[in-house]
Structures are given as C-alpha cells and as structure tokens.
N, C-alpha and C positions, 0 to 999 in steps of 0.2 A: 671331543664333545665340548664346544663353546659357541656363543652367538657370532653372527657375522662381524668382521672387523670393521669398525667405523671409528676413526680417530678424531678427537676434538681437543686440541691442545690449549684452546683459549677459553673454554667454558668456565664460567665463574663458579667458585665453590659456594656462592650465596644460594645456589639452587638446592643445597643440602643433599649433595650426593653422598652415598655411603662410601666407606673406604675400609680397606684392610687394617687390622690393628698394627700392621707393620709400615704404614704409609710414611711415618717420620724416618724410618730406617732407609726406605727407598730414596727419599729426598736427600738424606745425609750422604748417600752413596752417589748423588748426582744424577739420579734417574729423571728422564722426561716422563711426566705424569699426564695421563690422558683420561677422558671420560669414556667408559665402556660398560654398557649394560646397567647404567645407573650407579656405577662405582668409579672411584678414582683409582687407577691402576698404573703400574710402571710400564711404559711402552718400550724403553730401552735405557741402557746405562752408557756412560761415556765411551766404552769400548766399541759400541755400535752393534746393530742387529746381526750382521754377518759374523762378527767375532763371537757373539753369544751363541749363534747357531752352530758354529764350528766347535765351540767348547762342549756343547751337548753331544755332538756327533763323535768327538775324539776323546773326551775326558769326562767331565761332570758339570752339570749346571743345575741351578735351583730356580724354580718359578713360583712366585706367590700367586696361587690361584684361589685365594680366599673369596673372590667375587662369586665363585660357584656356590650354589646353595647347598644346604644340608637339611634334609627333612627327616626327623626322627620318627621311626615307627616302632611301636611296642605292642606286646600282647600275643595271646595264643592264636589269634586270627590273622596274624601278620602275613603268613604265606597266602592265605585265601584272598586277602585284600590286594596283594601284589598280582596274583594270578589273574584276577578278573579286570584289573585296571591297566596293566602293562603288557606289552606284546610277547616278550620272551617267556620261556617256561622255567619257573624257578625250581622245578623238580630236577632239572639238569645238574643242579649244584646242591651243596649242603651248607649249614652254618660254618663260618670260617672262610667262605669263598666270596668272590665278587661276580657280578654279571652286568653286561651292557644290555639295555632294553629301551623301548620306545613307549611314549604316551601318544596314542593315536586319536585323531578326530573320528568319532563314531560314524559320521555321515559319509566321509570319502576316504578314510584310511590314511590321510596325510599325517605327517609327523608334527605333533604339537610340541614335543620336546624329546631329546634323547638324554638318557640318564645312566649313571652307574649305581648299582646297588651294592653296598657293603653289608653283607649279612653277617653281623658280628657274633650273634648267639641265637639260639632258637627263637627267642622272643624279642630280639633287638636288631634293627637294621637302620642304616643311614642310606637314604636315597639322595643322590647328588645331581640336581638339575642345573641347567644354565641359569645364570643370575636373573634374567628377566622373566623366567618361567617358574621361579620358586613358589610363588603364591598359587599358581595354577596347579602344580604338581602336589602341593600340600593339600589343597582342597580335594583333588581327585582321590588321594590316598587316605585322607583323614589324619595326617600326621602333624607334627609340631616343627615349626621353623626354628632351628637352633644355629643358623648361620652366624649370628653375631657373637656366639660364645667361643669361637675358635678361629685359628688361621689354618689354611691348608697349603703346605709346601710340597711341590713336586720336585724330587731330586732325581734327575734323569741323566743317562749317559753310560758308556761302557765301564767307567770307573766310579759310578754313583754309589754302588753298594759298598765298595771298599772304603770310600771316604765317609759314608754314613755310619759304617761300623765303628769308626773311631768315636762317635757320639753314642750310638746305641747298637750293639751287636744284635739285639732282638729285632729292632726295626729293620735293619739291613738284611736279616735272614728270612723275612717274609717271602714266600714263593710267589711267582707270577700268578696273578689273579686270585690270590689269597688275601685275607685280612686278619689282623690280630692286634690285641692291645699290648702296649709296652709302657714303661715308666720313664718320665723325664722330669728331673728335679722334684721327685715326689708326687708328680701329677700324672694321672692316667692319660695316655695319648693313644692314637690309633695309627697303625701302619698298613697300607694297602699296596700290593704289588701291581700297581696300575700306572697309567700315564697316557699322554696323547702326543708323543713325539716320534714314535716308531722305535725308540730306544728302550732298553731295559731300565727299570727304576722303581722308586717307591714314593708314594704320596703319603705324607704325614699330616694328620689332623692334630693340632697342638692347641691346648687351651690358651686363650688370649693372655692370661696372666703370666705365662712363661714363654710365649712364642718368640719374643725378641731375643732371649738368650739362645734359643734353638737356632734362629736365623744367624745370629752372630757366630755361633759355634760352627755352623756349616761353612761360612765364609772363612773362618780361621783355619779349617782343614783343607782349604783350597778349592772349594766348590764355587763356580762362577755364577754370579747373579745374572739372570736373564729375564727379559720382559716379554710383553704380549706380542711384539713384532716377531721375535725369533720363534715363539711358540707357534705362530701362524705359518711361517715358512717351513718349520719342522713337520707339522702335521700335514701340510700340502705335499711335501716330498714323500711322506709315508702314505699318501693317498687316502687320508682319513677325512670323512665328511665333517662339515662345519655347519652347525645349526644357523639358519638364516641364509645359507648359501646352497649347500647340497641337500639339506633337510629343511622342512618348513611347510608352510601352507601350499597345498597343491602337489607336494612331493611325497610319494609313498616309499616305504622301505623297499618295495619291489623295484621301483624306478632307480633307487640309489644303490642297487646291488646288494642289499642287506637282508636277503631272504632268511639267513640264519638267525636273525633277530625275531623271527616270527615263530611262536610256539604252536604249530599246526596240530600237534599231538594232544594238546590240552583242550579244554572246553571253551566256553565263551570268554572273550576279552574285548575290550573296547576297540572298535574298528575291524574286527575279524570279518564280518560279512562283507564289508566294502572291499577288503583285500581278496576275499574269495571271488567276488565278482570281477575284479580286475584280472586275477589270474585266469579265470575262465575265458574272458574275452581277449586276453593277450595284453601284455604290457607294451605300451606304444612308444616308450622312450627309456633310455638307459644312461647311467653315468659313465662317462668315458674319460680317459686320460689323454692329454695332448702334449707332445714334446715339441717345443718351438724350435725353429731353425737357428735362432741366434739367442743372444742374452736377453733381448727384450721380450717380455711376456705379454700375452693378451690379459686383459682384466675382466672382471665381472661385467656382464652385459654385452660383450663382444658377440656378434653373430658368427655361427659356424657355417661355412659354405663348402659344399661338396659339388664339384663340377658346376659351379655357378648357382647352385640351388641352396637356399637356407635350410639347414637340417638340424640346427640346435643352437644353444646359447651357452656361453661360458659362465660358470657359477663362481669360480675362484681362479686367480692366476697370480703368479709371482715369479721372482728370480730364484733359481735353485743354487745355493752356494756349493753343494756337492757336485752337481752336474755342470755348473757354470753355463746353464741354459735357462731359457724361460720355460715354465711348465704351467699347465692349466687343467682344471676339471670342467667338464661340460655335460649338460643333459642333451642327448642327441637321439634322433629317431632311429628306427630299426634298419634304415638303409646304410647306416654307418658301421664300418667294420675295422678291425685291427689292420694297421698298415695303410689305411686310406690317407692320402694327402689332402689337407684341408686349408682353407683360407679363413682367417679370423679377422673380422672387420667391425670397426666402430667409427662412424663419421669418415674421416680421411685416413684413419690409422689402419694399417694392414699388417698382420703377422702371419707367416706361413708356419704350418706345423704338420705333425703326423700323429694319427691315432695310435696310442700305445696302451699296453696293459699297465696296471698299477700294482704295487707301489712304484713310484719313479725311482726311489732309492730304498734299498733294503739293508737295515742295520746288520752288522756282523756280530752276532751274539755268540 
C-alpha cells in the first residue's frame, strides 16, 4: 500500500517538501534521498537495493514509512463512518485488529486510495492512507491528520520479531493483523502486525520526540536500514498492488483481483453500485503476473502481446533478487490465461515472458 514509484534525486528542498523526523538519521547513514509523494524519503543506503532486499528476505530490515499518512478517528460513530465510506466490512474484525480497505470513486468504483485501518480501541482508530491521498481520506472520513506527530517504522523479515523483542517484547509479540499499544522511553507507541513486503513483521508508530532513539536502537541490534527501492522490489515479488500502478483511476478492486476487499454483506458504501454493475456485466480485464525469460524486466507501460495482438499493459516491472529474473504485473483482457507466452514491447524494447500466478515469491514463515 504506497504510491507509484517516481524518483527525483535532484529536486530542490526549496519546494518545502515534507520529511520524516528521521531524515537527518538517513543522511548520516549515507542514504540517497529522493522526493516521493511530496516527501523526502530514503531511496537506498550504501549497501544498495539488492542487499537491502536480501536482508529483509533472509534476516531483518527496517523501512521508514513515515510518509504514509495517519488519520485519527474517534467517537462512538467510528464504525458507522468507516462502514459507509470504505469498501471492506469492519464487522469482520474487532478492536485490536487491523484491516485492509479501499476508498472508492462513487461513480465508477475505481480506487481513490487503499488504506490500512488500525482499530486500536472501540472509539479510536488510525487509518493509514498513501501520502498524496491523506487529505482526501481525511475529508471522506471526517478525521484528523496526525501524520506529523509520529514516525512509522516497518521492521520486516524472518528475524524481525526476534530483534525487535530486544527493544520491546510487547511490540514484538503483536500477532499478525493485530494492533496494540506499548511503551517506549515512557511514551505510548503503537505496534501493528502488518507490512508490505510479503515477510512477517511489525510496523511501529513512534512519537517524533523519541523516534530517533528507537531507530538507532533497531540498528544497534542488527536490523538493516532499507529504503524505498527495496520496498518496491519486495512488494512486487509478493505480488502486492501499488497505488498509482495496479490501483488508481479507472482500476477497480475487481480488476485488481481484490474481491475480498469488498464488503458485499454490508449495506451501502461509496462505489458499491458501480461495482455491482461491473460484476453483472462481467469484469473485462484482470491483473496478471508475468515471469520474464531473463534478468531484464519489462517496465510500466510496456504493451502485452499475445499471438501478435495487444491484450494488456504492464503496470509494474522490476528485477527479482530472489528469482534472479525479471518480473512484472499487468492488466490484461480475458483472453489471457495462465501459462500463455507473451511478448512485452515498448518502442524497440522487447521482453519475452510467461503468464504466471502470484505471488512470484512466497516467504517461508
């Protein structure tokens, strides 16, 4: 759950971009800093994207995802507001749990944003939108933007919990898709058993006043700092959709293969009627995985050709460090099936591939 990856290493800070409270820590660690979603964020550290990717797959890595928004919702009508605004059914969970959901365009059912709900207590929830959509989500739900008050650190990987436990056994013990409060240096923080890498892990929301100490403590116990570049290759290997690529204007949850995000059993919610109409007439394209024949991947915008006929478009593509092959996601018409051999073309660039199921790589938990 992030915006499309667009890197700009040369943009001036005079444009008053926002930043994580940990920006100086990233620079001290030698990170390349880029503009993303109106924020300055670390792209990679001196070890490089592939090394950071492998650290997350094989050990533990920490990502500063403070650019993601936090919208605070409070009150006894919290559940009702979420139910009529977002696509998923909050009745599936209870306070102390998390849920992935969508904010939909009411006219065509396309995804205006994808969010994670941290339902902390009966009358308190944090809704986590993508950075560029925080204001939109805040207005839709009627909440308060508290993004600037905290840092969010995603500790991910097969040994993430073991290393996090050296700082906070309480945070490390939060179950998958649960959320709970814990104390760090006398300040209340929040741990969520979530992430967007395909690995197990915990996301920690830490007050800005103590987040530097938390970051340094994670590095001291052997957690590898990782940037936006590795986060993108990890989520792609896991087959996870990215806002601005696999989700966004004109793309509905049904097309993205995310039917489970739709609360058909509840009543009205924004975009419901549009999705019902799409389901009745039949979904005309679906998100597919493509395994490339060599190390070179197709990139966003490559046309997908089946027997010489254009049948889709690549939405994301990159090199997979675990498979040592190029991989891609593409929105394709209904004529495309698993096992089909396809040609991916842009200008004079050609990549051959096979339609495969996702995820491309499944973590060993």
